[in-house]
C-alpha positions in Angstrom: -19.3 1.2 22.3 -17.2 -1.5 22.6 -18.9 -4.3 23.3 -17.7 -5.5 26.7 -19.9 -5.0 30.0 -18.7 -1.7 31.7 -15.2 -1.3 30.4 -14.6 2.2 30.4 -16.0 2.7 33.7 -13.0 -0.5 35.0 -10.2 0.3 32.5 -8.3 0.6 35.6 -8.1 -3.0 36.4 -9.4 -4.4 33.0 -7.1 -4.0 30.0 -8.2 -3.3 26.1 -8.0 -6.3 24.6 -6.7 -5.8 20.9 -6.3 -7.8 18.1 -4.4 -5.6 15.2 -4.5 -8.5 12.1 -1.6 -6.9 9.5 1.9 -4.6 10.2 2.1 -2.3 7.6 1.5 1.3 7.8 -2.2 0.9 9.2 -1.4 -2.0 11.7 1.8 -0.4 13.0 0.4 3.1 13.2 -2.6 2.5 15.2 -0.1 0.0 17.7 1.6 2.9 18.4 -1.1 5.2 18.9 -2.4 3.0 21.5 0.7 1.6 23.3 1.2 5.6 23.7 -2.3 6.2 24.9 -2.7 3.2 27.0 0.6 1.4 28.1 0.0 -0.8 30.6 -4.2 -0.9 29.7 -3.5 -2.4 26.9 -3.0 -6.3 25.6 -2.4 -5.7 22.0 -1.2 -8.4 19.5 0.2 -8.3 16.2 0.0 -10.6 14.2 1.5 -11.1 10.4 2.6 -13.2 8.5 6.0 -12.2 7.6 8.9 -11.7 10.0 9.8 -7.8 8.3 8.2 -4.8 6.9 9.7 -2.8 4.1 8.3 0.1 2.8 6.0 0.4 -0.2 9.0 2.5 -2.2 12.0 1.1 -1.7 11.2 -2.2 -3.9 12.7 0.6 -6.3 16.1 0.3 -4.9 16.0 -3.1 -4.6 15.2 -3.5 -8.8 17.5 -0.8 -10.1 20.1 -2.8 -7.8 20.4 0.9 -5.5 19.7 -1.7 -2.5 19.7 -5.3 -0.9 16.8 -6.9 0.0 18.3 -7.1 3.9 19.0 -3.2 3.1 15.1 -2.7 2.8 14.2 -5.1 5.4 13.0 -4.3 8.9 12.4 -7.1 11.4 9.5 -6.9 13.3 10.8 -8.9 16.3 12.3 -5.5 17.0 8.9 -3.8 17.5 9.0 -3.6 21.8 6.3 -1.3 23.0 4.1 -1.3 26.0 0.7 -3.5 26.5 2.4 -5.1 22.9 3.3 -8.0 21.5 4.2 -9.1 17.9 3.4 -13.0 16.8 4.4 -14.4 13.2 1.8 -16.3 12.5 -0.8 -17.1 9.1 -4.1 -15.7 9.8 -6.8 -19.0 8.4 -10.3 -17.4 10.0 -11.3 -14.5 11.3 -15.0 -14.6 12.8 -16.3 -10.8 13.2 -19.4 -11.5 14.8 -16.8 -13.1 17.5 -14.1 -11.1 17.4 -12.3 -14.3 17.0 -9.4 -15.1 14.5 -7.2 -18.3 13.8 -4.1 -18.5 13.2 -1.6 -21.9 12.1 -0.8 -21.7 15.7 -3.9 -21.2 17.9 -6.8 -18.9 18.2 -7.4 -15.1 19.6 -10.6 -13.2 20.8 -10.4 -9.4 21.6 -12.4 -6.4 22.2 -11.6 -5.1 19.5 -10.8 -6.6 16.0 -8.8 -4.2 13.5 -8.0 -6.0 10.0 -5.3 -4.1 8.2 -4.8 -6.9 6.1 -3.8 -5.0 2.6 -4.5 -5.9 -0.8 -2.5 -8.9 -2.5 -1.9 -9.4 -5.8 -3.9 -11.6 -8.4 -1.5 -13.0 -11.3 -3.6 -15.5 -12.4 -6.4 -12.9 -13.3 -3.7 -11.7 -16.2 -3.9 -14.4 -18.4 -0.3 -15.3 -19.5 1.5 -12.2 -16.7 2.9 -15.6 -14.8 4.2 -17.3 -17.9 5.3 -13.8 -20.5 5.5 -10.7 -17.6 6.9 -9.7 -14.9 5.4 -7.9 -12.1 7.1 -5.4 -9.7 4.8 -4.6 -6.7 5.7 -7.5 -4.6 9.2 -7.9 -3.1 10.1 -10.9 -5.1 8.8 -9.3 -8.2 11.4 -6.5 -7.9 14.2 -9.6 -6.8 13.2 -11.3 -10.1 13.6 -7.6 -12.0 17.1 -7.2 -10.3 18.5 -10.2 -11.5 16.7 -9.9 -15.5 17.4 -6.0 -15.8 20.9 -6.8 -16.0 21.1 -8.6 -19.3 18.4 -6.3 -21.1 20.2 -4.4 -23.8 17.6 -3.2 -26.5 13.2 -3.2 -27.1 10.5 -2.2 -26.0 9.7 -2.0 -22.1 5.6 -1.6 -21.2 4.7 -1.0 -17.7 1.2 -1.9 -17.5 -1.4 -1.5 -14.9 -4.0 -4.9 -15.4 -6.4 -4.2 -12.9 -7.9 -1.2 -10.8 -7.7 0.6 -7.7 -4.0 -0.3 -7.3 -1.9 0.8 -4.4 0.1 3.4 -4.8 -1.3 5.6 -8.1 2.2 7.3 -8.9 4.4 3.9 -8.4 3.8 3.0 -12.6 4.7 6.8 -13.5 7.9 6.2 -11.2 8.6 2.6 -13.0 8.4 4.6 -16.2 11.0 7.6 -15.1 13.4 5.5 -13.7 13.7 2.7 -16.8 14.5 5.8 -18.1 17.4 6.9 -16.2 18.4 3.6 -15.7 19.0 2.5 -19.2 20.8 5.8 -19.8 23.1 4.5 -17.3 23.8 1.3 -19.3 24.1 3.7 -22.5 20.9 1.6 -24.3 18.6 3.8 -24.0 18.4 5.1 -27.9 18.1 0.9 -28.4 14.8 1.4 -26.1 11.1 2.0 -26.5 9.0 2.7 -22.4 5.7 2.5 -22.8 2.9 3.3 -19.9 -0.4 1.9 -20.1 -2.9 3.2 -17.5 -6.7 3.0 -17.1 -6.9 6.7 -15.6 -6.6 9.3 -18.1 -3.9 11.0 -16.4 -1.1 9.9 -14.3 -2.9 11.1 -10.9 -6.5 11.9 -11.2 -6.8 13.8 -8.0 -3.9 16.2 -8.7 -3.7 18.1 -12.3 -0.8 19.8 -11.8 1.1 16.5 -10.7 -0.1 14.9 -14.1 0.5 17.6 -16.0 4.2 17.4 -14.4 4.6 13.1 -15.0 2.9 14.2 -18.8 5.7 16.6 -19.3 8.3 14.5 -18.0 7.3 11.8 -20.3 7.1 14.0 -23.4 11.0 14.8 -22.1 12.3 11.4 -21.9 10.4 9.9 -25.1 8.4 7.7 -22.5 4.7 6.9 -24.1 1.4 7.2 -22.1 -1.3 5.0 -23.1 -4.1 6.0 -21.3 -7.8 4.5 -20.5 -6.3 1.0 -20.8 -5.5 -2.0 -19.1 -3.9 -4.5 -20.1 -5.9 -7.7 -20.0 -3.8 -10.8 -21.0 -0.5 -11.6 -22.2 0.7 -13.4 -24.6 4.1 -14.9 -24.4 4.9 -17.1 -27.1 4.4 -13.7 -29.0 5.5 -11.6 -26.6 2.4 -9.1 -26.5 0.3 -7.0 -24.6 -3.3 -7.5 -25.2 -5.3 -4.3 -23.7 -8.8 -4.3 -23.0 -9.7 -2.8 -26.3 -7.9 -5.6 -28.2 -4.9 -3.2 -29.2 -1.8 -5.4 -28.9 1.6 -4.1 -28.0 4.4 -6.1 -28.8 7.0 -6.3 -25.8 10.7 -7.7 -25.1 10.6 -6.5 -21.4 6.7 -6.8 -19.4 6.4 -4.8 -15.9 3.0 -5.4 -14.3 0.6 -4.1 -12.3 -1.4 -7.1 -11.8 -4.5 -7.0 -10.3 -5.5 -6.3 -6.5 -7.7 -8.4 -4.2 -8.1 -8.7 -0.5 -6.5 -11.7 1.1 -8.9 -15.1 0.8 -8.9 -15.0 4.4 -10.7 -12.0 4.2 -13.3 -13.1 1.9 -14.4 -15.9 3.4 -14.9 -14.2 6.2 -17.8 -12.2 5.6 -16.8 -8.7 5.8 -16.4 -7.9 1.8 -18.9 -5.9 -0.3 -17.7 -5.7 -4.3 -14.1 -7.1 -2.9 -13.3 -4.9 0.0 -14.4 -4.2 3.1 -16.8 -1.5 3.6 -16.8 1.0 6.3 -17.7 4.4 8.2 -15.6 6.3 5.9 -16.1 8.7 9.3 -14.3 6.4 11.5 -13.2 3.1 10.2 -15.6 1.1 11.8 -17.3 -1.8 9.8 -21.2 -3.4 10.2 -19.7 -5.5 12.6 -19.0 -3.7 16.4 -15.8 -3.4 18.1 -14.4 -4.2 14.5 -12.6 -1.6 12.0 -10.8 -1.8 9.0 -7.7 0.3 7.4 -5.6 0.4 4.3 -5.8 -1.2 1.1 -8.7 -4.0 2.6 -11.0 -1.3 2.7 -13.4 0.6 0.7 -13.0 3.8 2.3 -12.8 6.2 -0.7 -9.1 7.1 -0.4 -6.4 5.3 -2.6 -4.4 2.4 -1.5 -1.6 3.9 -0.6 0.8 3.3 3.0 -0.3 6.9 3.9 -3.9 6.9 4.0 -3.5 3.3 5.7 -1.7 5.4 8.5 -4.2 8.5 8.2 -6.8 5.9 8.6 -5.0 4.5 11.8 -5.4 7.8 13.5 -8.8 8.0 13.5 -9.6 4.6 13.8 -7.2 4.3 17.4 -8.8 7.2 18.4 -12.4 5.8 18.2 -11.2 2.7 19.5 -9.9 5.0 22.7 -12.8 7.2 22.8 -15.2 4.1 23.2 -12.8 2.4 26.0 -12.8 5.4 28.1 -16.3 6.5 27.6 -15.5 10.3 25.7 -16.5 11.7 22.4 -15.5 10.1 19.0 -12.7 12.0 17.6 -13.3 14.2 14.4 -14.1 12.6 11.3 -11.6 11.3 8.5 -10.4 13.6 6.2 -8.7 11.7 3.9 -5.2 13.4 3.7 -2.2 12.7 2.7 1.4 13.6 1.0 2.6 11.0 -1.6 6.2 11.3 -2.9 7.0 10.9 -6.8 10.3 10.3 -7.8 11.2 11.7 -11.3 15.5 10.0 -11.2 18.4 11.7 -10.8 17.4 12.4 -7.1 14.9 14.5 -7.8 11.4 13.9 -6.4 8.4 15.8 -6.5 5.3 16.1 -4.3 1.7 15.7 -4.0 -0.6 16.5 -1.2 -4.1 15.7 -1.3 -7.4 15.5 0.6 -10.2 13.5 -0.5 -13.2 14.5 2.4 -12.9 18.2 3.4 -14.6 19.4 0.7 -16.8 18.4 -2.1 -14.6 17.2 -4.7 -10.7 15.9 -3.9 -8.1 18.3 -4.3 -4.7 17.2 -5.0 -1.4 20.7 -4.4 1.6 19.8 -6.8 5.5 20.8 -5.1 8.0 21.1 -8.4 10.3 18.0 -7.6 13.4 19.0 -5.9 16.8 17.3 -5.1 15.6 19.0 -1.6 12.3 17.0 -1.7 14.2 14.0 -1.9 15.9 14.7 1.9 12.0 15.1 2.7 10.9 11.6 1.4 13.8 9.9 3.5 12.5 11.8 6.7 8.8 10.4 6.0 10.9 7.0 5.9 13.4 7.3 8.7 10.5 9.3 11.0 8.6 6.3 10.6 10.9 3.4 11.1 11.8 5.5 14.7 8.4 5.7 15.8 7.9 2.3 14.6 10.5 0.1 15.3 12.9 2.5 17.6 15.7 2.6 15.5 
């Protein structure tokens, strides 16, 4: 029960005060559910330091010149929902005991605090990456590569994972496959090599069938897959990537997936254990009463991807409503989600994974087709309409 005296008995007169930190998949979905269910009985403040949202997969559109940054951004100012207000502020402190948050502008308290701040990128954790490599996981990094790629004419391309866990496990494989298409269209593929370095034995461990399809696509396209290795350092002067076993790989263009960490404000809050916020996997509750953590910032046992943040948000929202209304807790979080895999030339595959319903994670793969590209587009447009109303 949320620790506010007799809240569920007086909820006709007292609004449920909720603070949601972070407006990504998890924060947006949870906000939408609570607004739909509670309406004018809700007083929810959604805080994010950014002005806009974008789908993670749209960074490829920017990186390969298919869309501009303005075309992939969705403005938070367009969120209009009952009981919800959005604040663009930078969070400077989190007190989970008091459910109090400070920002660059003010301080706030709530009956329920939901932390959905995602993961940040620690470029400095990989020596030389900032000076001699590139990353494509941030919007800024994708924009840099958009400007660099037209001048690239030949040589070795490495897509390298610098640390795990990382967001969207299929993305490194997609980057390699889309790079292949890009180089073909430039007419220079025969003058280039593409390698993917990844700390996993297969591209998508929970789904062997998906991994088999990706590896077959790599073989067909002459893309080298280097398994069970991590890029430990970049030597800019020599243009060499040093792997965690000491192996050196020369490159002309390096596309890195940086080490992921929680935001500093989360790290200093006392919420983390071993780098992430531990939660009850059944309902996403932390050890602090009335405090939930969803999405990439939490160590729940699913991959760090928007679709899993969204699924966690549904359960956390149901738990919040149950606690508010004094009703039973929802069914446990099943860790299910659908990920799309872009193979290039308009073909998209799909993997449906489930992490908690059985004795071990399972994944079911659907072969890449042009039709699934439309499915993926609907995935984005339906959420855009639900969260932003357009």
